[in-house]
C-alpha positions in Angstrom: -11.9 61.0 6.5 -14.0 63.8 7.5 -17.3 62.5 9.2 -20.0 62.6 7.0 -22.7 65.0 7.6 -24.7 64.4 4.7 -26.9 61.1 5.6 -30.2 62.4 6.6 -32.5 60.8 9.3 -35.2 59.9 7.3 -33.3 57.7 5.1 -33.9 55.2 7.8 -37.4 55.0 6.5 -35.9 53.0 3.4 -34.7 50.6 5.8 -37.9 49.3 6.8 -40.9 47.9 6.3 -41.9 47.2 2.4 -38.9 49.1 1.6 -36.4 47.3 3.4 -33.5 45.7 1.5 -33.9 42.2 0.6 -30.4 41.1 0.8 -28.7 43.5 3.3 -24.9 41.8 2.8 -23.3 42.6 -0.5 -20.4 41.5 -2.5 -19.3 44.9 -4.5 -16.5 44.5 -7.2 -14.0 47.0 -7.8 -10.8 47.5 -9.8 -7.6 48.9 -8.6 -8.2 52.3 -10.2 -8.4 55.8 -9.0 -12.3 56.2 -10.2 -13.4 53.3 -7.6 -13.2 56.1 -5.0 -17.2 56.2 -4.5 -17.7 52.5 -4.0 -14.3 52.6 -1.4 -15.7 55.4 0.0 -19.7 54.1 0.4 -18.3 50.8 1.7 -16.0 52.0 4.2 -17.3 55.4 5.5 -20.5 54.9 7.0 -22.7 56.0 3.8 -24.4 52.1 3.7 -25.4 51.3 7.0 -28.3 53.8 7.3 -30.0 51.9 4.1 -29.3 48.5 5.9 -26.4 47.5 3.8 -23.0 45.8 4.7 -20.9 46.6 1.7 -17.7 44.0 1.1 -15.6 45.5 -1.2 -14.0 42.6 -3.4 -11.0 43.6 -5.4 -10.7 42.2 -8.9 -7.3 41.4 -11.7 -8.8 42.3 -14.5 -11.9 43.4 -16.0 -12.7 39.7 -17.6 -12.4 38.2 -13.9 -14.8 41.0 -12.7 -17.6 40.2 -15.4 -16.9 36.6 -14.6 -17.8 36.7 -10.9 -20.5 39.5 -11.6 -22.5 36.8 -14.3 -21.7 34.0 -11.8 -23.2 35.7 -8.9 -20.4 35.9 -6.9 -20.1 39.7 -7.0 -23.7 41.1 -6.8 -22.5 44.5 -8.1 -19.4 46.2 -9.4 -17.9 49.0 -10.7 -18.0 48.1 -14.7 -17.1 50.0 -17.8 -19.7 51.4 -19.7 -19.1 49.7 -22.7 -18.4 46.3 -21.0 -21.9 46.4 -19.5 -23.2 47.0 -23.2 -21.1 44.3 -24.8 -22.2 41.5 -22.0 -25.6 42.7 -22.7 -25.3 42.0 -26.7 -23.5 39.1 -26.3 -20.2 40.2 -27.8 -17.3 37.7 -27.3 -19.6 35.5 -25.0 -22.9 34.9 -24.2 -25.6 37.6 -23.7 -26.8 38.1 -20.4 -29.5 40.8 -19.7 -27.4 43.6 -17.7 -28.3 46.8 -15.7 -26.9 49.9 -15.0 -27.7 51.9 -11.8 -26.1 54.8 -12.3 -23.0 56.4 -13.2 -19.6 56.6 -11.3 -17.5 59.1 -13.1 -16.7 61.1 -15.5 -13.3 62.0 -17.1 -9.9 60.9 -15.8 -8.4 58.3 -18.5 -5.2 58.7 -20.3 -3.2 57.8 -23.1 0.3 57.5 -22.7 3.5 56.7 -24.9 6.8 55.0 -23.5 9.9 56.5 -22.6 11.6 55.2 -25.7 9.0 56.8 -28.0 10.0 60.0 -25.7 13.4 59.4 -27.0 12.6 59.1 -30.6 10.9 62.2 -30.7 7.5 61.0 -30.8 5.6 63.5 -28.6 2.8 64.6 -30.7 -0.1 63.3 -32.4 1.6 64.4 -35.5 5.1 62.7 -34.5 3.2 59.5 -33.8 1.0 59.4 -37.1 4.3 60.3 -39.2 5.7 57.3 -36.9 3.0 54.8 -37.8 3.4 55.5 -41.6 6.9 54.7 -41.5 8.0 51.0 -42.8 8.7 48.3 -40.2 7.0 46.8 -37.1 3.7 47.8 -35.9 3.3 49.6 -32.9 1.5 48.0 -30.0 -1.0 50.0 -27.8 -2.7 48.3 -24.7 -6.2 48.9 -23.4 -8.2 47.0 -20.8 -11.1 45.2 -22.4 -12.5 44.8 -25.9 -15.7 46.8 -25.4 -14.7 48.9 -22.5 -14.4 52.5 -22.3 -10.1 52.7 -22.9 -11.0 50.7 -26.4 -13.2 53.3 -27.6 -11.0 56.2 -26.3 -8.1 54.8 -27.8 -9.4 53.5 -31.1 -11.5 57.0 -31.2 -8.8 59.2 -30.7 -6.3 57.2 -33.3 -8.4 57.6 -36.0 -9.2 61.4 -35.5 -5.2 61.5 -36.3 -5.6 59.5 -39.3 -4.5 56.3 -37.7 -6.7 53.2 -38.1 -6.9 51.2 -34.8 -7.7 48.0 -36.6 -5.1 48.2 -39.2 -2.4 50.3 -38.6 -1.6 49.5 -35.0 -1.5 46.3 -32.8 -3.8 46.2 -29.9 -3.8 44.2 -26.8 -5.8 43.6 -23.5 -3.6 44.5 -20.5 -5.3 45.0 -17.0 -5.0 48.4 -15.8 -2.7 47.9 -12.9 0.0 46.0 -15.0 -0.1 48.7 -17.8 3.5 50.7 -16.3 5.0 47.2 -15.8 4.3 46.3 -19.6 5.6 49.6 -20.5 8.7 49.0 -18.5 9.3 45.4 -20.3 8.6 47.2 -23.7 5.8 44.2 -24.6 3.7 47.9 -25.2 4.3 51.0 -27.0 1.5 52.9 -25.3 -1.7 52.3 -23.6 -5.0 53.7 -22.3 -6.2 53.3 -19.2 -7.6 54.9 -16.2 -5.6 56.7 -12.7 -3.4 56.5 -11.4 -1.6 54.2 -13.9 -0.9 57.0 -16.6 0.4 59.2 -13.7 2.8 56.6 -12.4 4.4 56.0 -15.6 5.1 59.7 -15.9 6.1 59.4 -12.1 8.6 56.6 -12.8 9.8 57.9 -16.2 8.3 55.2 -17.9 6.2 57.1 -20.5 4.5 60.2 -21.0 0.6 61.3 -21.1 0.0 62.3 -24.8 -3.7 63.2 -24.5 -6.2 62.6 -21.9 -9.8 61.0 -22.1 -11.3 64.5 -21.7 -9.9 66.0 -24.6 -11.2 63.6 -26.6 -15.1 64.0 -25.1 -15.1 66.5 -22.3 -17.3 65.3 -19.1 -17.6 61.7 -21.2 -19.2 58.9 -19.4 -16.8 56.2 -18.1 -17.4 53.8 -15.1 -21.0 52.8 -14.0 -22.5 50.8 -11.1 -23.6 47.5 -13.0 -25.2 44.2 -12.4 -27.2 41.8 -13.8 -30.8 42.6 -14.6 -31.9 39.5 -12.7 -30.2 41.0 -9.8 -32.2 44.2 -10.0 -35.6 42.7 -10.5 -35.0 40.1 -7.7 -33.8 42.8 -4.8 -35.3 46.2 -6.3 -35.0 47.7 -2.7 -31.5 46.6 -2.5 -30.5 48.1 -5.8 -32.1 51.3 -4.9 -30.4 51.1 -1.1 -27.1 50.7 -3.1 -27.9 53.4 -5.4 -28.5 56.1 -2.7 -25.3 55.0 -0.5 -23.0 55.7 -3.4 -24.9 58.7 -4.5 -24.3 59.9 -1.2 -20.7 58.9 -1.2 -20.2 60.6 -4.8 -22.0 63.9 -3.7 -19.4 63.6 -0.6 -16.4 63.2 -2.4 -17.0 66.0 -4.7 -18.1 68.3 -2.2 -14.9 70.0 -1.3 -11.0 69.8 -1.9 -10.3 68.4 1.7 -12.7 65.6 0.9 -11.0 64.9 -2.2 -7.8 64.9 -0.6 -9.0 62.5 2.4 -10.8 60.3 -0.5 -7.0 60.1 -2.2 -5.7 59.1 1.2 -7.9 56.5 1.6 -7.9 54.7 -1.7 -4.2 54.5 -2.3 -4.2 51.9 0.4 -2.5 48.6 -0.5 -6.0 46.7 -0.2 -7.9 49.4 -2.7 -5.8 51.0 -5.2 -2.0 49.9 -4.0 -0.2 52.9 -5.6 1.5 56.0 -4.1 -0.7 59.0 -2.9 1.7 61.0 -5.3 0.2 59.5 -8.5 -3.3 59.4 -7.3 -4.0 62.9 -5.6 -2.4 65.3 -8.3 -4.8 64.3 -11.0 -7.4 63.2 -8.6 -7.4 67.3 -7.7 -7.2 67.9 -11.4 -3.5 68.6 -11.4 -1.5 67.4 -14.5 2.0 66.6 -15.2 2.4 64.8 -18.6 6.0 63.7 -18.5 7.0 66.3 -21.2 7.7 69.1 -18.8 4.1 70.6 -19.1 1.8 70.9 -16.2 -1.9 72.4 -15.7 -4.8 72.7 -14.0 -7.6 70.3 -16.0 -10.9 71.9 -16.3 -12.7 69.0 -16.8 -10.9 66.5 -14.0 -11.7 63.4 -12.9 -15.4 63.8 -11.2 -17.6 61.9 -9.3 -21.4 63.9 -8.8 -21.4 67.6 -10.3 -24.6 68.2 -9.0 -26.1 64.8 -10.2 -24.4 65.4 -14.1 -22.0 62.4 -13.1 -24.4 60.1 -11.5 -27.4 60.4 -14.2 -27.5 57.4 -16.3 -28.0 59.1 -19.5 -29.3 57.0 -22.3 -27.5 58.9 -25.0 -24.2 57.5 -22.7 -25.0 54.0 -23.3 -26.1 54.8 -26.9 -23.0 56.3 -28.0 -20.8 53.1 -27.2 -23.3 51.0 -29.1 -22.4 53.4 -32.3 -18.8 52.5 -31.5 -19.4 48.8 -31.7 -20.8 49.2 -35.1 -18.2 51.6 -36.0 -15.5 49.2 -35.3 -17.3 46.1 -36.9 -18.3 44.5 -33.0 -22.0 44.8 -34.2 -22.8 43.4 -37.9 -25.9 45.3 -37.8 -27.7 48.3 -36.5 -29.5 47.3 -33.2 -32.7 48.9 -31.5 -30.2 51.4 -30.1 -33.1 53.0 -27.9 -34.8 50.2 -27.2 -31.7 48.4 -25.5 -30.3 51.5 -23.7 -34.1 51.4 -21.7 -33.6 47.9 -20.9 -30.0 48.6 -19.8 -30.4 51.7 -17.8 -32.4 51.6 -14.6 -34.3 55.3 -14.7 -36.7 54.4 -12.9 -35.1 53.0 -10.0 -32.2 55.9 -10.2 -35.1 58.6 -10.2 -36.4 57.3 -7.0 -33.1 57.1 -5.3 -32.1 60.5 -6.5 -35.4 61.9 -5.7 -35.1 60.6 -2.1 -31.9 62.3 -1.4 -32.6 65.8 -3.0 -30.5 65.5 -6.1 -31.9 66.9 -9.4 -32.9 64.6 -12.0 -32.8 65.7 -15.6 -36.6 65.7 -17.4 -34.9 64.2 -20.5 -32.4 61.1 -20.4 -30.5 62.6 -23.5 -27.9 64.8 -23.4 -25.5 66.9 -26.2 -22.1 67.1 -26.4 -19.4 67.9 -29.2 -16.5 65.7 -29.4 -12.8 66.7 -30.1 -12.9 66.2 -33.7 -16.0 68.6 -34.0 -18.9 65.9 -34.1 -21.8 66.6 -32.4 -23.3 63.6 -30.2 -27.0 63.7 -28.7 -28.3 60.5 -29.0 -30.8 61.5 -32.0 -29.7 59.7 -34.7 -27.4 56.9 -33.9 -27.3 54.7 -36.8 -26.2 57.6 -39.2 -23.9 58.8 -36.5 -22.3 55.4 -36.8 -21.9 55.4 -40.2 -20.8 59.1 -40.5 -17.1 58.3 -39.7 -14.2 58.4 -42.7 -12.4 55.6 -40.5 -14.1 52.5 -39.6 -14.0 48.8 -39.8 -14.2 48.2 -43.7 -16.1 45.2 -43.5 -19.0 45.9 -41.7 -19.3 42.1 -40.4 -19.2 41.3 -36.6 -15.4 41.4 -35.6 -14.1 38.3 -33.4 -11.5 39.1 -30.3 -10.7 37.6 -26.9 -11.8 38.3 -23.8 
């Protein structure tokens, strides 16, 4: 990779005296996904050492395993699904544990893929899929990666926007992202929602096609975060800040230019990281898409890691959105204290300290406004009303049960 020239000498002040990391060697969890790139770059390309840190990367087989090791202390921090952190904090599917989000890791870059048999049957549009679902017979089965995770929420949201009730009209199952293509090939599932490179690999291996990208659902949507337990952030505040700074530097490096993106894609395709062909990682990493139906395009909202700090900012409204979807789908039986919980989870002061030390602008307001593909506007101002505004929702407002 290109030598890192963005580390400033005055950052060494953060590793001395009272600001020195309380814990210098960290176990950092990640999944075999393209959007783990900033953690891999931070750990392997010299971004952590100036902050007095050694980052040991630990690839995990599933999001559930990552969660368990994070809660047990076997992992100090990890790449995590936005909604996963909130689900743990709220005790959905298990014992509640206070969690912390240090920063955002990425936006965009996920995909909803359908199988090759559906393609051969002509189910290649949203309208055709809705018509197929309405037919009598066996329900289609879709996979997502974790019950409270981003992929479940993108899949549910997109299906509902097409008039398909995700809890009633189809079956959904949990499959680790790296196993999606194998499940598709074995005909155990009819489609999936997951992060890269698995959607592109399904296309490359002619096991399916991309029907929708997550950025179509919500342009520049929240996706993965740098998560840890709140206990870790409180016990090791200097360490948490130093880790945030290292990953911020790596994120800024990746997005700086196309050469850095290419070298990063080359790095992460290795067997110890994503373990997938460069041909399945690099194109979508650069925003070049092929859907497997003969259409290719340059995406206006590709996977991104920094964007001047817009990606890394832990927006309160992003976290609140996932809670509105938990409420919509019956995972929460009552309206929570949306804003209060988000303020507990998001470590805004710590992020601000890290970003400002690196000359990264921090917005004055921790809320942002977005319009999703169904025309709804989300700005975090009235989450309870927003959660109730959808025509398709869990018919029972009691908390849903699910297996993790």
